[in-house]
N, C-alpha and C positions, 0 to 999 in steps of 0.2 A: 694440772701442774701433780707432782710428786712431793711427797710430806718427808719434812727434812732425815726422817725415822724410814723413810723407804727404802728399796732398794732398785732406782728405775736412772734410766741411763736417757737425757731430752739430745738426741741432735740437731741443731731450732741456731738457724743462721748463725753458720758459719762458727760454734758452738756447743761447747758438748757439754752437756753440765751435770753433776753428778753428786745424786741424792741416796747420802750413808756413806760411808766408808769405800776410800776409792784410794788405789797408790798413786793414781791418777793427781787423786784432788786432794783437797784441807776436810773430803768428809763434806761437806757441801755443795766447792761450785769447782769448776773445774773447762775454763778457756783454751779450746788443741787451737781458735784460733784468733791472733794481734793484728789488725791494722789502723793508719786512722786513720784510713775510704773501708769502715764498715764495705762501699756494696760495694767495690769490684774483689774479687780476686785475679792471680795471679797461677802462674799453672804448679809452679812452685808449691804457696800459700796449699794448694787445693793437695796434692800428695804429701802435704803435712797431717791434712787434714781426713784424708782416710788408714790415711798409720795410724794416728793416735784417736778415730776415730770406729777403726777395727781392737787397735789395741783395749780400752775399753771392756768392747765386746770377752775377755777372751778372761775379764777377772768374772766371776761368778758374783762377784757382790754386789754388782750393775744390772745383776737381770731384775726379770724380766728388764730389758730398753725399745726405746726406741726413736727413730729415725725421722727427720724429717726436716724442712728447709724452708725459702717462702712460695717458690712457690711444687713443690715434690718429685720433678723433675729428674734437672738437674749433679747437687751432688749429694742428696738423699737417689733419683736412681743408678748416676754411682755404688756408692756407698753397696748397696743393694743388690746392684750384680758383679760388686765385690765380695762382702759374704753368697751370695749365691752358690759364687765360680769356684768359694771356696766350698761351701757344700756337697759341692759337683753336680748342682745343679749343672744340665747339658747348653749350652747357647741359644739353641732356639728358642727355650722355655724363659730364659734369662730374655732374651728381644721380647717376646707375648710379652712379660710382668713392668718392660717397662712403656708395653705398647700400653698398658693400660689402667696407666698415669693422664694418655688425652681425653679418659669420661671428665675426670678429675678436676682438667682444668679448666673446664665448660664456663662452672658457675664464676671462675676468675676471669675469664679470656680477657672480659677487656683489663683488670686492672696489668693482669702481664701485660698485654698490647701498647700500656705506659707506662713499666714498667720497661718494658724493657727496646720496644724500638723507639719512642718518644723518647724515651730519656737518655737512654743507650747510643742509639741511634745506629742499635744492630737490623739483622739480618728478620723480620717478623716469622721464618724459620724456623726462631729460637721460640717459639709461643707455642711449642708445639712438640711434642711425645712421640716426631718418628720414630717407629721402629729404626730404619734404616738408618740411624746416630748412631744407638745402641750395636747393631751388627759391623758398622764402620767404626767403633771404637774396642768392640771386641778386637778384628778383625790385623788391629795397628794390632798389642799386645802381642795378637800372637805371633804375626811379620816379625813387631820389632823385638820381642824380648821369650818370646816362643811360648810363652803361654799367660795366664794371669796372675798363679802361681805364681812365678819367674819374675814375673810386675812386683806383687807384692811384698818376693825376697827384696827387689833394686832398688824398692823406697822405706824399707826396712821393718816392713812383718817377715818373719821367717816363716821360714816351714813346722818349726815351732811354735808361733805363737798359731799359725793357723793348725794348725792338726789342738790347740785347745779350746779355741772358740768353735770347730766341726763340734769336737766331744761338751766344749760347753751348750750349742744350737741344739744337736742332736741327742741328748741327754732329759728323758723324762723322768721327773719324782713320780 
């Protein structure tokens, strides 16, 4: 956990906590997801999550940043894929990076199964970080919006903000 004076962002379980000053927060923390059912997220909330998570990364005062969620493959995987895409990473590398989450799921496999299959009755395939899932997502975004870049613009993360994000993450001090 970062101290109150550090410049870190932690995206965790649908919440963004900003330690230090942030335009999006009050200087201590700022939630990007509010729901009476924090255990469920609809697609519109996911779009807000992505947009606000990406916007937080455009503020250098929020660096360094850590992105994570309960299992580290869905919200984290999607947001990470969006960041990697903005940085110009190839789709194959984004898919490969996402698939690395599978190894990290092994120690928590039983917990994930209980939470995903037994609690919500979702298919057990939701317990895995199958690279084909990321491939399908990227294909869908390309087919529906033309590109990930255009998709991000459609949810309110402008080309200018994408350029700021790129500069923030690629600049080395």
